N, C-alpha and C positions, 0 to 999 in steps of 0.2 A: 037378482043376478041372472044373466042369460046363460045358455049352454055354451061351454067353451071347448076348443079343440083339444085341450090338455086337462087332465085332472090336476089338482093343486100340487101334489107332491112332484109330479113331472115338471110343471111350470116352475116350481121353486128350485129345480136342479138343472134344468136344461141350459146348455151354454149357448153363446151367440152363434158358434159355428153350426151346431145342429139345428137351431131354430132357422137360420138362414137357408140351410140345405132343404128343410121341409117347405119353406116358402118358394124356393126355386123349383122344387119338384111339384109345386101346386097341390101339395097335401093339405095345406092350409092357406088362408088368404090374409093379406095385410089387415083387412078390416077385422077379421077374427082376432088377430094378434093384438090390435089396438084395443079391442073391447076387453080382452082378458087382462092386458096391462092396466087398463083403467080400473077394472074391478079389483085387481091386486092392490093398487094404490088405496082404493076405498076400504079394503079389508085391513091392510097393514099400517097405513099412516096414522090412524088414531092411536095405535100402541107404540109405534116406533118414532113417529114425528121426524121423518127423514126427508120428506118431500115438501118443499116450500110452495111449489106451483106446478100445475100440469097445464100444458098448452092445449086448451079445448079445441081451438081451431085446427090444430094439427091432428088431433084424434078424430075430428069430424071429417077431415079430408087429408089423409096422410100423403097423397100424391102432390099436395101443394107445399110440402115441407122442405123442398130443395134437395132431398136425398137422391142420389144417383141410382137410377133403376138398374144400371149395369154393375154397380158395386157389389163386392163379394158378400156384404152383410145387408143387402137391400131388404128393408121391412122390419129390421130388428130395432125395437125401441131403446133409446138411451136417454138417461137423465144427465144433466150437466151440473157439475159442482158450481155453487154460487160464488166463485172466486176465481180469478185468473181469466181464462179466455171467455170472451163475451159473445152473446148471440144477437144477431141483428134484430132490432125492434123489440128487444126484451130488456127488462131491468136487471140490475145486479146490486145486491145490498151488502154483501161481504159480512153479514152478521152485525152490521153497524146500526144502532138505534137512532143515531143522529143524521144518517145519510138520506138525502132527498132522492126520490125516483129519478133515474137517469137512463133513458133508453139508448141502447147501443146503435150507432149509425150503420155498422156493418159487422159481419162475422169476423172474428179473429181467425188466423190461419189454421189453428187446430180444429175449430168448429168446421171450417171448410173441408178439412181432411176427413172428419167424421162423416160429413154429408157425402163426400166423394166415395167413401167406402160403402155408402148405402144406408147408414144408420138414420133412423127417424128421430130427430131431436124433439123430445116430448115434454121437457120441464126442467126444473132446478132442484138441487139438493142442498140441505142445510150445512152450514159451517160454523165453527166458533168465531167469535168476534175477531175480525181481521186475520183469521186463520192462525192465531198465535199460540194455540195449545192443542192437546189431543183429547180434551173433553169437549165434545161438540154441544156447546150451549151458547146461546146468545139472547140478549134482551128481546129482540123482535120475534125469534122463533121458539125460545125455551129450550128444554132438554131433548136431545136425540138419544134413543135407547138402543141397546144391543138386542138383536133377536135371540141371542143365547141366554141372556139374563137381563131383564128390564132395569135392574138396579145398576147395571154396569154400562160403561161407555162403549160405543162401537169404534172408538178411536177418533183421531182428528189429525189434520184439519179436514180430511176428506171423509168425515164420519157419516154424513148424510148419504154419501155415495156407497160406502161399505155396508151400512145398515140396509139400504135399498136392495143391493145385490144379494147379500147374505140372507136377508129377510124374505126374498122371493118375489120382489116387485118386478125386476128386470135383470137380464143376464149381465149387463155391463153399465157402468157409470163412469163419467170422466173423473179425474182426480189430479191433484198436483202435490208437489213435494219440495219443501224448502229446508226441512230438517228431519224428515221422516214421515211426512203427511200422506204419502201413499202406503208406506210400509207398516206404520202403526195400525191404521184401520184394517189393512189386509190381514195382519197378524192376529188381531183381536176379533176378527169375524170369519176366520178360516178361508180367506180368499187368496188369490194370486195377485201380487202387485209388483210391478217393475218400475224402479227409478232408473231411467235411461242415462247413458253417457251425456255429459254436458254438450249442448248444441245439437243433439240428435233430433229432438222434436222442436218445431217452431214455437216461439213464445208469443204472447199477446202483442198487439201493436203498441209501440211506445215502451216496451220492456225488452231489454236484451241482457246478455251475459255480463257486459261491463257494468251494468247497473246493479244486478243481483245475480251473482255468479252461480249460486247454489240452487236456484229455482229451476224445476223442470215440470212438465205436464205429461199426463198419461191417462191410465185407466185402472180400475179394479175389476177383476173378472173371476169366473168360477173355474177355469181350466187353464192348463199350460198352453194348449193349442190356441185358445183365444188370445192369450198373452202374446204369443209369437205372431199371429196374424194381425192383431190390432197394432202391435208395435211397428210392423212393417208399413201398415197403412198410415200411421200417424207421422212417420219420419219423413214425409214428403215435404220439401220446401218449394213452394210454387213461386216465391218471389226472391230469387237469388240475389244476394247482396243486401237484403233488408236487415239481416241480423248482424250483430257485432262480430260473430264468428262465421267463417265460411261454412256453408251447409255440408253436413256429412251426406254421403250417399246412403240411401235407405239400407238397413241391415238385411241380410238373408237369413231368416230365422225359421220359416216354415219347414224347410228341408231338414232342419235339425231334429224334427219330430220323428223322422223315419231313418235318420242316419245310423250307420253301424255304431255300436257302442264303443266308446273310447274311454280309457282309464285316465282319470285326472288326479293330480296331487292336490289334496284339499287341506289347506291350513286351518287348524282348529284352534280358535281363541275364545275361551270362555271366561276370562277375567275382564272386569269392567275396563273400558278404554278411557283413561284420563279422568276417572271418577273413583271415589272411595266407597260407593254404594255396593252393598252385598247383593249378589244375584239371587233372586227368589228361588227357593228350593224346587218348586214345580217347574220353573223355567229351566233351571240347570239340569234336572232329571230328563226333561223333554229333549233338550239339545244333545245330551249325552246319548240318548237313545237314537236320535236322528243321525248322529255321527256313526253309530254302529250300523244303521241301515245303509248309509252311503258306503261304508267299508264293505258291507256284504254285497253291494252291487259291483265290486271290483275296483273301487277307488282307494287310493293310498292316503291315510290320514297323517298329517304332520303337525304335532303339537307346537304352538307358537305362543310366546308371551307377548303382551302389548309392546314391550320395549324392543322386540325384534322387528316390529312392523313400522312404528312411527312414534314421534314425540306427541302423544295425544293431548297432553296438557297444553303445549304450545298451539296445537291445532284448535282446541276448544277456545283458547283465548283469542286467537286471530279471527276465528269464526264469529265469536260473540260481538266483536267490534265491527268487522267488515260486512257481515251479512245479517246481523240481528239488531244490536242496540242502535247503531248509527243510522242505517238505511230505513229501518222500520219507524223509528221515532220521527225522522224527517218526512216519511210518507204520511204518518198520522198527522203531522203538523199541516201538511198540504190538504189532507182530507177535511180536517176540522176548520181550517180557514175557508175552504170552499163551502162547507155547510153553513158557517157563520151563525151558529146557535150555541148557547151556553151548554157546557157538558155537565150533566147531573147524574145522580144515581138512577134516574128514570130512563136515561138514554145511553149510558156509557158505564162500563165496568170500572172498578177501582184499579185493576192491573193495567188496563189500557190508559187510564189517566196517569198512572205511575210511569208507564213507558213514554208517554208523550212528554212528561216533565223532564225526561233525560235527553231531550233534543240538543241541549248545550253541554252535556257531560263530555262528549268527544268532539274533536275538530278534525280538519282535513289532515293535519300531521299524524293524528292517531290512525286515521284510515290508511295513509301511506305506509306507516310502520307495520300495520297489520297485513297489508298487501305484500310487503317485503318478506315477512315471516311466512306468508302463504306460499310465495314463490319457492322458498327453501324447502317447505314441507312437500310441495309438488315434486321437487327433485328427489326428495327422500323416498316418496312413494314410487317414483320411476325406478330408482335403484332397487327397491324391494321387489318389484315385479320382475325386473331384468335379472335379479340374482337367481331366479328359478326356485326360490324357496317353496312356492306353490303356484298352482294355476288359478285357484279359487280360494277365497277365505270363507269359512263357516263361523258364524257367531249367532248369539241371540239377536232378535230385533231390538229388544229392550231388556234390561235386567229386572224390571218389575212385572208382576202379573197384572192383567187387565184391571184397572181401578174402578171403583164405584163412581157414578156420576157425581155424587156428593163428596167430592174430595178436594184437597187443597191445590190440585192441578187446574182447577177452574179459573176463569178470568175474574170471577168475583171473590176469589180467595182473600181473606183479610191479612195474609202475610205481607211483609215488606216485599218490595219488588225484587230486591237482591236475593232474598231467601226463596221466593217463588221461582225466579228464573234459574237459580242454582239447582233446585229440585227438578225442574223441567229438563235442564241440560244433563243432569245425572241420568234421567230416564232415557234421554236421547243420545247417550254416549256412543252407542253402536251405529246409529243412523247418521249423525252429523258428518262423520268423515266422508262418506260417499258424496254428500252435497257439496262440502267445502272443496273437495279434491276433484269433483266432477266425474266420479267413478260410477259404473253401473252396479246396481244392487237389487236383489230380488227377494221378496218375502214369499215363503211357502209354508203351508200348514205343518205343524209339528206335533200337535196333541192338544189336550185340554187341561186346564188348571182345576183347582179344588172348587171353584165356583161355577164350573161348567162353561167357562169362556175359553176360546181357542188361544193357543200359543203359536207364535210364528218363529221360523228360523230365517236368518239372513245369509244369502250367498252373494259375495262381492267379487268382482273380477276386474282385470285391467281395462283401461279405456277401450271402448268399442268391442269388447268381448262378450256382448250379449249372447252371441251364439253358444259360448261355453255354458252360460247360465241356463239357457233354454234346453240345451242338450242334457245337462245334468238333471234339470227339473223334470223333463219328459220321462226319463227313465225312473226317477224317484216316484212320480205320479203313477206310472204304469205298475210299479212294484207294490205301491201302498195306496191304492185308490180309496181305502177306508178312511184315510186322513182328510180327504177332500169332500166337500158337500156334506159336512157333518150334520147330524140331527140337531134342530134348533127348537128350543122350547116355545119360542114365539115366531117360528117361521110360517110361511104361507101354507106349508104342508100340514100344519096343525088344524087347518080348517076341515 
C-alpha cells in the first residue's frame, strides 16, 4: 500500500463535503484520493463483499470520467448501485444470475447529475436479486456483510452502497428506494438516507412515475450536510417533459443547515402501521430516547395512533398490487423472456421464481381497483397534513432489529411466497407508506441494538417539505454527533 493523504480512521469518517473542500484547496490531489479509494476497496471488499466492480480506467485517469471540474464535489469518488440508473459503457446485472451482459448506451439522468456535481463515478455496488428484499445476497455476488457485524445484513436493496459508505470505502454511494431500500440500509449502517418526494429526482430512461409510482433514486451519505447538498444536485431535470410528472424545481436545502432554529410539532407513532408485528424492544427503546432528544431541542411531541393518520391496511393492500406483485412479476417476465434461458437453482432464487409465477394472479382490473384505493388514500394523507396535527412524523424505520444474513428474509428462503412477502411487508410497514404516497422520508441514526448494529429513526414530512426534514436533522446531528459515524468492528478504521 502507498502513503495516503489521510489515515484510515479519517478516511472512514470524512464526508463528501469536507473531502471536496480539501480538493478545492489543493491540500490533496485527485490522484491521491483515487489511490486511497482503490486501497480502501482492496482492504474492505474481501470482508464486506459490497463492490462488484471498480472502473480501473477511471482510477488511472480520473479526468476522463466525465466529472465536471467546476462541480461542488469535483474529485470525490462515488460507487453506483447496480440497479436503477445506468452508466454509459458499463454493465448492470441487478443481482440476476440469468442476465446476459448488456452495456448501457448512455448515462441515465441521475448519473449525469452526479457527474455534473463533480463526482467521479468509480464502480458498482451489490444488490439483492432484482432488489426485492433487504438482505443483500445474490447468486452472482453472494452475501454482502455489515461492517458492524459480519453475520448481519447492511440492509437492502442498497446494501452494497451502505456497506461501502459505512465500511469506509467512500463517503457516498448512489441508492434507490421502492419500499424502503434507501432507509433500511441507512438505518442498519448508521448513515443518513433520504427518500425524496415523488418526482423530485429524475428516474432512469424508460421508467416514470406512471409505471412505478413509488420508486425514487438518491444516495446514502455520512452527514446531514451531504444529504442536503447532494439532494439539491440530484434534483435537476435536464430534459423537461421527459418524465410522466412535470419536474419539480430543485429544493433549497443547504440554507437549512444554518437557518435559525424553528420549533416543529412532531407526531410520534410507535405502533406498527397496518401490521400485527411487535416492535423489537431495542428499536422501541431507541425511538423513545430519540423522541426525548427532539423534545429537548425545543420541538413539541404529539402522540398519534396509526388510525389517526391513515388506513394502513388498505394502503398495504393497494401497494402490494399496484407497486409490488403485478408490476414486478411482469418486469421479471420481460427479463426472463429476454434472457431466454431455463431458470434453475443455479441461476435464480426460489422466491424470484415464485414471484414470476404470479404474473397471472392479478389483471388490469385489479390494478385499476388498487389505483382507485390509492387515490382515496392520497386524499386522506392530504387531509392529515392539512389538519395541522403535526409538521413531521417520527417512527421507527422498521419494527425489527437488523437481521442476520442467514434469515428467512433472503431470496432463497424456503418459505411459501405469501408467507415470505407478508414477513417482508411487516418489516417494511413504516417505510412503504412514503413510497406509495410519494412523501419524503429521512433515516437518521438513533442508536445500537444488542448485536452492535445501528438502529434508525424515520422522519416523514408533507410533499416537498424536505426542508423541514433537513432543518430538524441538522439540529439533531449538531446536538448528538456521537450517534453519527459510529465505531464499526469491521470498518476501515480498524486497519
